[in-house]
N, C-alpha and C positions, 0 to 999 in steps of 0.2 A: 331345335337351336335355345340358347342364351343370349337374345340377346343381349351389347351396350349401354348401362344406361350413362348419359348422357349429362349435362346441365352446360347448356351458354352466355354468358357473362361482357356484353356489352353497354356503355350510356347508352344506343344507337337504338328505337323501337325498330327499326329499318333493318338495320345487321341484326341483329336478333332473330327476326323472322326468316330474312333471309338465310341464316347459316344453318340453324331450326331445315328452315325446309331444306337443302343440301341434303343437312345430315339425313335426315329420314329417309329420301332417294334412298340411303342403302340398306338392306330389306332386317341387319343388322344389329344397325343403328333403333337404340329409344331413345328421343330425347325425351325428358321428364318434368326440368324446365327452363325457363329463361331468373336469369336474373337480374341491377341495373346496370352496379353497379358493386364497390366489390362487399363492401360489406355486409348490403344482401343475399351475398354469395358467400357467407361465411353460414351467415345463415340458416341459409338452403343445404349445404354441403353439411350441414349439422344433420338436418330433419331427415332431406332428399336418401341423404349415401349414394351421390352415382359412379360409375365405374374410372371414367372421365371428362376436366374440364375443358373448358376451352376458354377463353380470359383477354379483354383488351387492356390494355396495359395503360391507358390514358379517357378515364373516366371523375365523376364528381367526387365527393364524398370519404369515400378508397376510394385510390387508384389500386392497380394490377398487382401492382410489387410491392406496398404495406399488406394488400392483402392475401399474395401469394407467401408470405413470409404468416400468420399468423396460420394462415393451412395448415403449410407442414411442420408448425408445431403445436396442432391441436387437432389435424386429423389429412396427413397426409394424402395422399391424393393424386395421382400423374394429371401436373396442366398443359396442357397446349397453348402460349399466348400469340397470340395474337399482336402484330404492327408493321408500326408507322419503316418503310424504308431510306424516314433521313439520321443523316451523323443519330445526334440523337435518338431516336427508337431504337436505333443502330445498339446504341451503350444499353439502352435501360434491360433492352429482348438479350445483352450477353452480359445480364444482372438478374434478369431472371431466371438466368438457367440456372447462377453458383446459385443461387436463394434454393430452386430444387425443382425448376419446372423442367419439362417430362421432352418439349420443342418444343418449335415457335414455327408460326406461318406469314408470312409480307404482307399484305395489306396492298394489292398492287395501288394504290394508288387514295395512300392515303384512309384520316379514319376516314369519314364515310366512303365509303370504293362502290359506284354505282358498276363497273365491272370484275367484281366477284365471283362470277361463275369462270372467269381463269384458271382462276384458283380452286374453282368444285368439289376437284380427285381431289387435289392433295389437303386439303381438311378432312375429306372424306377417310382420304388413305392413314396422315398424321395421329387419326381418333383410333384409324382400329389400332397399329400400331401402339401408340399408347396404352391401347387400353392392356396388353400382354407386363409393361413396366412392373417392372419388383419394387418397389416402393424402401420396400426394406433394407434394399441396396445401395436406397443414397450415398452418399460421401456428405461428408457432412464438413458446409461450409470452414471452414478455415480462414482468419485471416492472409495468415502464412504457414509455411512446414518448414521444420527446420533441413538444407542438405541434406546430404549419406555424407558419410567420408570417403571422401577419394583412394582408392585401395593404391600400393602401388605398382604403377603403371609397367609392361608390358608388351609387345608380340603387339597387337592390334591397335597400339598408343601411339606409333612412333608415327604417326603421320597418312595416315590411306585409311585413317575409319569416319564410317558412318553410321549415323541412325539414322532409323524411318518408323516412321509411326503411323497406322492409320488411327483412323473410329469413326461410330458417326453420333446417334441413339446414347443420352448419355455423357460423349466424350468430353463436352467444356472444362465441367464437374471433376472427371479422372482425371484428366489434362493436367488443372489444374495443381490434383496428388505429382503427379508424374514428375511433371517439369521445377513446377519448386522445391524440391530435392535435388534438382540436379545441381551438382557442385557449379560455379564458373569455373573452372577448370579443370572442365571435364575436355578430352579430350583430342572432341569428333564432333562436327555440325550437326544439326539435328533437323529434317524435314519432315510437317506433318501436311497429310492430308485430315481433316477435321468434315464433312459435307457440310456447307453451309450455300445458303444460296448471297449472290456478289450485296452486296454494302455489311454483312457484319462482320466478313475474319479480319480484319481492323481492327478492330473494338473488343473482339477475342481476341486480341493480337494484348494489344495495348494493359489489359488489361490482368491477361494474362502475367506483359513483361512486368508493371508490378509488380506482383506475387512473387516471384523470381532471381532469383541472381543471378540467371544465365539471362540473357540477351534475348528477345522475341519478338520479332514483328511478321507484317507479313512479305512473304516472297516478293521482291520483282526484277523487271524481266532483265536479266542477260549477267546478273548479283553473283558476287565472288562469291561463293561458303565457310561461312569463315568460322574456326573453336567453338562452343562457347558457347553459340545463336543457334534459338531455334528457329529456320524459317516456315509461316506455314501457307500452304498452298491458297491462293484470295477467290473467295466466290465464287461463281463460273469459271473461272478457269484448270484448264490442267497445270501442272506443275512435274515440270520432269527433267533429270540430271545426269547434265555431260559433260566431259568434259577437254578439259581445253590448255593444254600448253604445264604450265606449272598447278594449276587443279582442276578442281569440282565449282558448276557454274547452274543457276536459274534459271530455268527456258519452261516460258509462261504458251500456252494456246488457244488457246480456244474453239477444239473439234471435238466433236458430236460425242454427247453424254455415252461415257459405258456403262452401266450394271444399273447406267436410270442418273448418273451421278456427274457434272465437275466442278469443281476434280475428283477425278478417282481415284481412288487406291489402288486400288493394280495397275494404273496410265504410269502413277507415281511407283511400283516396286520393280513392276519391267523392264523403264526409263531405267533402270541401275544394274538392273540383269545385260542392256547393255554396254554400260557399261564395261564388260567381262569380267576380269575378277578380284572389282571390289572388296574389303572388308565391307559386313554391313551388319547390321543389328538393324534386323524387324521386327517389328513391336504393335501385333494388333489387339484390339480392345472394343471392351461395349459395342457392342451395333449393328443394325439389324439386314437381313443381305447377310450375303455372301462376298464381296467387295471388298477382294484384299488377296483372296484364290489363291489364281489366275498369275499376281507375281508372284506370290511367293511362291511355285511351280517352279517359273520359266530366274526368279534369284536362286532357287535351291540347282533350278540345270548348269545355273551356268557360269554362279558367284562363289565365293566363297562367304555363309550367308548361315546370323546364326538366328530361329528364330525365340519370339516367346509373344505368348498370348497368355491374354484377360485370365481368368479360370474363372468360374461360372459360377461358385461362389457368391462372388463380390458384380459383377453384367450387368447392369441397367436390363439391356440385354444381349445375353448371348448368343449372335446372329453370326455373324460377321465371325469370334475366336474358332466360336462348333466349328463351320465350315475348313480353316486350317487346320485342322487341330484334326476333322475326319477326311483330310486328305491326307496325315501324312506328312507335313509344311514343319511342326509342329515343334522346338526341341524342348523347350518347357514352358508352362501351364504353370501359374501362378495367377496372385489375391494381388491387387492389387496395388497394396502398401506394398508390395517383392518386386515392383516393377525394376522400384528407378537403381535397387538396391541391384538387380538381375541382367540390370544395363549395365554398372560398372565396372559386374561380373565381372564380364565378357567384352569389358574391356581388360585386362588382365595379358 
């Protein structure tokens, strides 16, 4: 068995030891070194060549964001960020994801988390998942993508179309490209599940909104869905779509996790299927696991739906799209750069 070589980066000696001990408890992981700040990390990555790096954001000399930029430019390697759950920590985490971090983990109680044991299994799982990421498929981080031209609309554009997107690992950067290419005049609302814990989706929505022509926000309980607006499920809450009178509305709940996730793509897709003959364009993008496949089965059985899957060629992790394709629920598999145009083509 080939071991996953990990470099642990944190300015706290206590945290470095704790994280290293947790990772060493997994037989498939070897901690090959530690670093006390970003500058130290950059040097050791070049020398030790780890498979995965875990890195704190707040560090002296060179912080995690500064180090991440250098790493992505000089020696790209899967990086899992460790951050606080404060608003500032959430904003920095979302920035890290846009720079090239493949995943993140929220420390339970700040920079020095004595209760880090609460997320021990998550640290191990995320490192193992990160080791499977193809860094050659990371989307270039651009300040703004240009919206694609809107085709002449008819059919689904007559007032009842809905676009639903599900994604996980690698999703924030992929969403940035797809959403920033959608025009403000798109004649449908967009609902999104991105696997994230509480406290981070509002920062994600704010960042994506600043890079896009459409409006992007965190979904709120009971709000009516508007055309040209994207609604991201809040971390820790399932997003369901319900029909009332003259429109579609967001419904949030904190039911049990599905597929280990809350929000869950399956829950979102199944709620749309329950609407009946809702015209839906469902998109399943990069992510670990199979969340969304059962929901697509429900959509195919009850509604008028076209399903787009991100092709393996551009997926950071070809898990969720692969499961959907294997289930026979996908109408088109396209590379990331073609998803926005494919959505608009189906709206014709």
